[in-house]
N, CA, C and O atoms as CSV, one atom per row, in Angstrom:
chain,resi,resn,atom,element,x,y,z
A,1,MET,N,N,-12.005,-29.484,4.496
A,1,MET,CA,C,-12.306,-27.983,4.450
A,1,MET,C,C,-12.054,-28.120,3.218
A,1,MET,O,O,-11.229,-27.242,2.966
A,2,PRO,N,N,-12.303,-28.782,2.167
A,2,PRO,CA,C,-11.905,-28.961,0.787
A,2,PRO,C,C,-11.674,-27.357,-0.241
A,2,PRO,O,O,-11.095,-27.320,-1.326
A,3,ASP,N,N,-12.237,-26.291,0.400
A,3,ASP,CA,C,-12.237,-25.296,-0.399
A,3,ASP,C,C,-11.141,-24.776,-0.276
A,3,ASP,O,O,-10.342,-24.445,-1.152
A,4,ASN,N,N,-11.055,-24.663,1.208
A,4,ASN,CA,C,-9.355,-23.986,1.522
A,4,ASN,C,C,-8.341,-24.147,0.710
A,4,ASN,O,O,-7.734,-23.183,0.244
A,5,GLN,N,N,-8.008,-25.522,0.417
A,5,GLN,CA,C,-6.948,-25.686,-0.253
A,5,GLN,C,C,-6.977,-25.204,-1.561
A,5,GLN,O,O,-5.806,-24.838,-1.666
A,6,PRO,N,N,-7.575,-24.915,-2.778
A,6,PRO,CA,C,-7.545,-23.965,-3.597
A,6,PRO,C,C,-6.594,-22.484,-3.640
A,6,PRO,O,O,-5.608,-22.057,-4.240
A,7,GLN,N,N,-7.879,-21.874,-2.271
A,7,GLN,CA,C,-7.672,-20.682,-2.382
A,7,GLN,C,C,-6.443,-20.469,-1.647
A,7,GLN,O,O,-5.943,-19.358,-1.825
A,8,ARG,N,N,-5.736,-21.373,-0.746
A,8,ARG,CA,C,-4.349,-21.239,-0.350
A,8,ARG,C,C,-3.213,-21.578,-1.040
A,8,ARG,O,O,-2.110,-21.202,-0.645
A,9,VAL,N,N,-3.405,-22.479,-2.368
A,9,VAL,CA,C,-2.390,-22.562,-3.372
A,9,VAL,C,C,-2.844,-21.154,-4.066
A,9,VAL,O,O,-1.845,-20.594,-4.518
A,10,ALA,N,N,-3.451,-20.776,-4.180
A,10,ALA,CA,C,-3.330,-19.019,-5.242
A,10,ALA,C,C,-3.137,-18.276,-4.478
A,10,ALA,O,O,-2.663,-17.371,-5.165
A,11,VAL,N,N,-3.141,-17.818,-3.183
A,11,VAL,CA,C,-2.360,-17.238,-2.324
A,11,VAL,C,C,-1.349,-17.418,-1.762
A,11,VAL,O,O,-0.925,-16.593,-0.953
A,12,ASP,N,N,-0.696,-18.566,-2.055
A,12,ASP,CA,C,0.834,-18.706,-1.986
A,12,ASP,C,C,1.544,-18.573,-3.453
A,12,ASP,O,O,2.765,-18.478,-3.576
A,13,ALA,N,N,0.741,-18.576,-4.414
A,13,ALA,CA,C,1.569,-18.097,-5.593
A,13,ALA,C,C,1.509,-16.988,-5.906
A,13,ALA,O,O,2.263,-16.542,-6.771
A,14,LEU,N,N,0.738,-16.355,-5.384
A,14,LEU,CA,C,-0.019,-14.762,-5.583
A,14,LEU,C,C,1.716,-14.118,-5.350
A,14,LEU,O,O,2.152,-13.546,-6.350
A,15,PRO,N,N,2.505,-14.174,-4.347
A,15,PRO,CA,C,3.504,-12.976,-4.184
A,15,PRO,C,C,4.720,-13.207,-5.178
A,15,PRO,O,O,5.714,-12.485,-5.260
A,16,GLU,N,N,4.329,-14.887,-6.264
A,16,GLU,CA,C,5.549,-15.088,-7.206
A,16,GLU,C,C,5.274,-13.898,-8.515
A,16,GLU,O,O,5.923,-13.054,-9.133
A,17,ILE,N,N,4.054,-14.379,-8.475
A,17,ILE,CA,C,2.945,-13.600,-10.067
A,17,ILE,C,C,3.180,-11.851,-9.361
A,17,ILE,O,O,3.090,-11.182,-10.390
A,18,ILE,N,N,3.322,-11.257,-8.675
A,18,ILE,CA,C,3.564,-10.075,-8.328
A,18,ILE,C,C,4.848,-9.597,-8.316
A,18,ILE,O,O,5.090,-8.496,-8.811
A,19,THR,N,N,5.911,-10.434,-7.700
A,19,THR,CA,C,7.345,-10.174,-8.346
A,19,THR,C,C,8.061,-10.336,-9.904
A,19,THR,O,O,9.023,-9.758,-10.411
A,20,ARG,N,N,7.350,-11.147,-10.297
A,20,ARG,CA,C,7.415,-11.674,-11.929
A,20,ARG,C,C,7.182,-10.099,-12.363
A,20,ARG,O,O,8.149,-9.381,-12.621
A,21,TYR,N,N,5.629,-9.549,-12.433
A,21,TYR,CA,C,5.608,-9.045,-13.040
A,21,TYR,C,C,6.376,-7.931,-12.714
A,21,TYR,O,O,6.679,-7.122,-13.591
A,22,LEU,N,N,6.754,-7.781,-11.464
A,22,LEU,CA,C,7.388,-6.340,-11.491
A,22,LEU,C,C,8.313,-6.198,-11.745
A,22,LEU,O,O,8.606,-5.003,-11.802
A,23,ASP,N,N,9.295,-7.047,-12.036
A,23,ASP,CA,C,10.871,-7.408,-12.288
A,23,ASP,C,C,10.525,-6.900,-13.576
A,23,ASP,O,O,11.185,-6.018,-14.125
A,24,ALA,N,N,9.347,-7.513,-14.155
A,24,ALA,CA,C,9.920,-7.681,-16.058
A,24,ALA,C,C,9.429,-5.592,-16.119
A,24,ALA,O,O,9.826,-4.892,-17.050
A,25,HIS,N,N,8.798,-5.176,-15.268
A,25,HIS,CA,C,8.490,-3.889,-15.504
A,25,HIS,C,C,9.554,-2.904,-15.108
A,25,HIS,O,O,9.776,-1.797,-15.599
A,26,ARG,N,N,10.264,-3.616,-13.969
A,26,ARG,CA,C,11.212,-2.974,-13.089
A,26,ARG,C,C,12.646,-1.847,-14.037
A,26,ARG,O,O,13.290,-0.835,-13.764
A,27,ALA,N,N,12.563,-2.639,-14.982
A,27,ALA,CA,C,13.479,-2.293,-16.260
A,27,ALA,C,C,13.373,-1.244,-16.900
A,27,ALA,O,O,14.370,-0.779,-17.453
A,28,ARG,N,N,12.134,-0.611,-16.983
A,28,ARG,CA,C,11.684,0.952,-17.797
A,28,ARG,C,C,11.731,1.595,-16.523
A,28,ARG,O,O,12.698,2.351,-16.427
A,29,ASP,N,N,10.979,1.537,-15.489
A,29,ASP,CA,C,10.526,2.414,-14.685
A,29,ASP,C,C,10.122,1.726,-13.386
A,29,ASP,O,O,9.336,0.806,-13.161
A,30,THR,N,N,10.813,2.374,-12.696
A,30,THR,CA,C,10.473,1.497,-11.179
A,30,THR,C,C,9.485,2.309,-10.603
A,30,THR,O,O,8.896,1.607,-9.782
A,31,GLY,N,N,9.030,3.395,-10.625
A,31,GLY,CA,C,7.691,3.820,-10.314
A,31,GLY,C,C,7.012,3.448,-10.797
A,31,GLY,O,O,6.192,2.780,-10.167
A,32,THR,N,N,6.861,3.590,-12.149
A,32,THR,CA,C,5.559,2.978,-13.123
A,32,THR,C,C,5.035,1.552,-12.793
A,32,THR,O,O,3.894,1.139,-12.589
A,33,ALA,N,N,6.485,0.817,-12.812
A,33,ALA,CA,C,6.042,-0.638,-12.080
A,33,ALA,C,C,5.698,-0.852,-10.998
A,33,ALA,O,O,5.052,-1.884,-10.817
A,34,ILE,N,N,6.010,0.095,-9.769
A,34,ILE,CA,C,5.050,0.083,-8.713
A,34,ILE,C,C,3.645,0.221,-9.261
A,34,ILE,O,O,3.041,-0.833,-9.459
A,35,THR,N,N,3.095,1.253,-9.510
A,35,THR,CA,C,1.846,2.304,-9.896
A,35,THR,C,C,1.310,0.424,-10.196
A,35,THR,O,O,0.468,-0.206,-9.555
A,36,THR,N,N,1.905,0.086,-11.025
A,36,THR,CA,C,1.241,-1.116,-12.451
A,36,THR,C,C,0.796,-1.912,-11.407
A,36,THR,O,O,-0.209,-2.623,-11.435
A,37,GLY,N,N,1.275,-1.828,-10.836
A,37,GLY,CA,C,1.477,-3.451,-9.393
A,37,GLY,C,C,0.895,-3.405,-8.844
A,37,GLY,O,O,0.245,-4.413,-8.566
A,38,VAL,N,N,0.611,-1.981,-8.128
A,38,VAL,CA,C,-1.152,-1.697,-7.241
A,38,VAL,C,C,-2.320,-1.831,-7.897
A,38,VAL,O,O,-3.186,-2.539,-7.383
A,39,TYR,N,N,-2.552,-1.220,-9.074
A,39,TYR,CA,C,-3.906,-0.767,-9.467
A,39,TYR,C,C,-3.951,-1.557,-10.988
A,39,TYR,O,O,-4.638,-1.027,-11.862
A,40,HIS,N,N,-3.420,-2.472,-11.216
A,40,HIS,CA,C,-3.331,-3.783,-12.424
A,40,HIS,C,C,-3.081,-4.607,-11.286
A,40,HIS,O,O,-2.900,-5.816,-11.427
């Protein structure tokens, strides 16, 4: 199942990407950061 490996890596990295993205915007407005994270 070679196709599952790249997908698994992407899924594992996704939470870190989201966390960094939200942390970068949380300093401005927590509510906006959450909304932006969900819709973008």
